[in-house]
C-alpha positions in Angstrom: 0.1 0.3 -0.3 1.5 2.9 -1.1 1.3 5.7 1.4 2.5 9.4 1.4 3.7 11.3 4.7 3.6 15.3 4.0 5.6 17.3 7.2 7.4 20.7 7.7 4.8 23.0 7.7 3.8 26.2 9.8 3.5 30.1 10.1 6.4 32.0 8.7 7.0 35.8 7.9 7.3 36.7 4.4 10.7 36.5 3.2 10.9 33.3 5.6 11.5 30.0 4.4 10.6 26.3 5.1 11.6 23.0 3.4 8.4 20.5 3.6 9.6 17.3 3.2 6.9 14.0 1.7 8.6 10.6 3.1 7.2 7.7 0.4 6.7 4.1 0.8 4.8 1.0 -0.6 6.5 0.1 -3.6 9.2 0.9 -5.7 8.7 5.0 -7.2 12.0 4.8 -9.9 9.7 5.4 -13.0 7.7 7.7 -11.1 6.9 11.6 -10.8 7.1 12.7 -7.4 4.7 16.1 -7.5 4.3 19.2 -4.9 0.9 20.7 -5.4 -0.9 23.7 -2.9 -4.5 24.3 -2.4 -6.0 27.3 -1.1 -10.0 27.4 0.4 -12.4 27.6 -3.1 -9.5 27.3 -5.7 -8.9 24.3 -7.8 -5.1 22.0 -6.5 -2.6 24.0 -8.3 0.9 22.5 -9.2 4.1 23.9 -8.0 6.8 21.3 -8.6 7.5 18.4 -9.9 10.8 15.5 -10.0 11.4 12.5 -11.9 12.2 9.9 -9.4 15.2 8.3 -11.4 17.0 11.4 -13.4 16.1 14.1 -10.9 15.1 16.3 -13.5 12.6 19.1 -12.2 10.0 21.3 -13.6 8.3 24.3 -11.4 5.6 26.4 -11.5 6.0 29.9 -13.5 5.1 31.6 -9.5 7.6 29.3 -7.6 10.3 28.7 -10.4 13.4 30.7 -8.7 12.3 30.3 -5.1 10.9 26.8 -4.5 13.7 24.1 -5.1 12.2 20.3 -4.9 14.8 17.7 -4.6 14.4 14.1 -3.8 16.3 11.4 -1.6 16.5 8.2 -2.8 18.0 6.1 0.0 15.4 8.2 2.5 12.4 7.8 -0.1 11.9 11.2 0.6 11.1 14.5 -1.6 11.4 17.6 -0.2 10.5 21.6 -1.2 12.5 23.8 -0.3 10.6 27.2 -0.1 12.2 30.6 0.2 11.3 34.3 0.1 8.3 33.0 0.8 4.9 35.4 0.2 1.6 36.0 1.6 0.6 34.8 -1.9 1.9 31.3 -1.0 0.0 30.4 1.8 -2.2 26.9 0.7 -2.6 23.3 2.3 0.6 21.9 0.2 -0.4 18.3 -1.1 2.8 15.5 -2.5 1.3 13.7 -4.7 3.1 10.4 -7.1 2.3 9.7 -10.7 3.9 7.7 -13.5 3.7 10.4 -15.9 5.4 14.1 -16.3 2.2 16.2 -15.8 1.3 18.9 -14.0 -2.5 18.0 -14.1 -3.4 17.0 -10.5 -5.6 14.4 -12.0 -3.3 12.5 -13.8 -1.8 11.7 -9.9 -2.6 8.5 -8.7 -1.3 8.6 -4.8 -1.8 11.6 -2.6 -0.6 12.8 1.0 -2.6 14.4 3.6 -1.2 18.1 3.3 0.7 20.3 5.4 -0.6 23.6 6.2 2.2 26.5 5.3 1.0 30.1 6.4 3.0 33.3 5.4 2.4 36.3 7.4 2.5 39.8 5.9 
């Protein structure tokens, strides 16, 4: 059974940093893409970043490019999202997900974590 467990969310001031973690278990993810998404009340889930587990090649949304960095630790089966220069508009619940296709569409991901809240105060 695949499990994704996020951690690392919290409350920070504008300009601050956080690192989110997503611990994955239950199968081999070597051929999968790991993604981070975020969602605020009343809005659709939004793509943030994704990484191919095997190659480490990563992609970012325009809104976070240059501020966020996605990475993975193969030995720990964990994906990270380092978030720098945080803004109030980054406030959301952040979810990690895993899927077979390299895509930014939430519907293309097979498994999801429970989410972790990130709040950026102005």
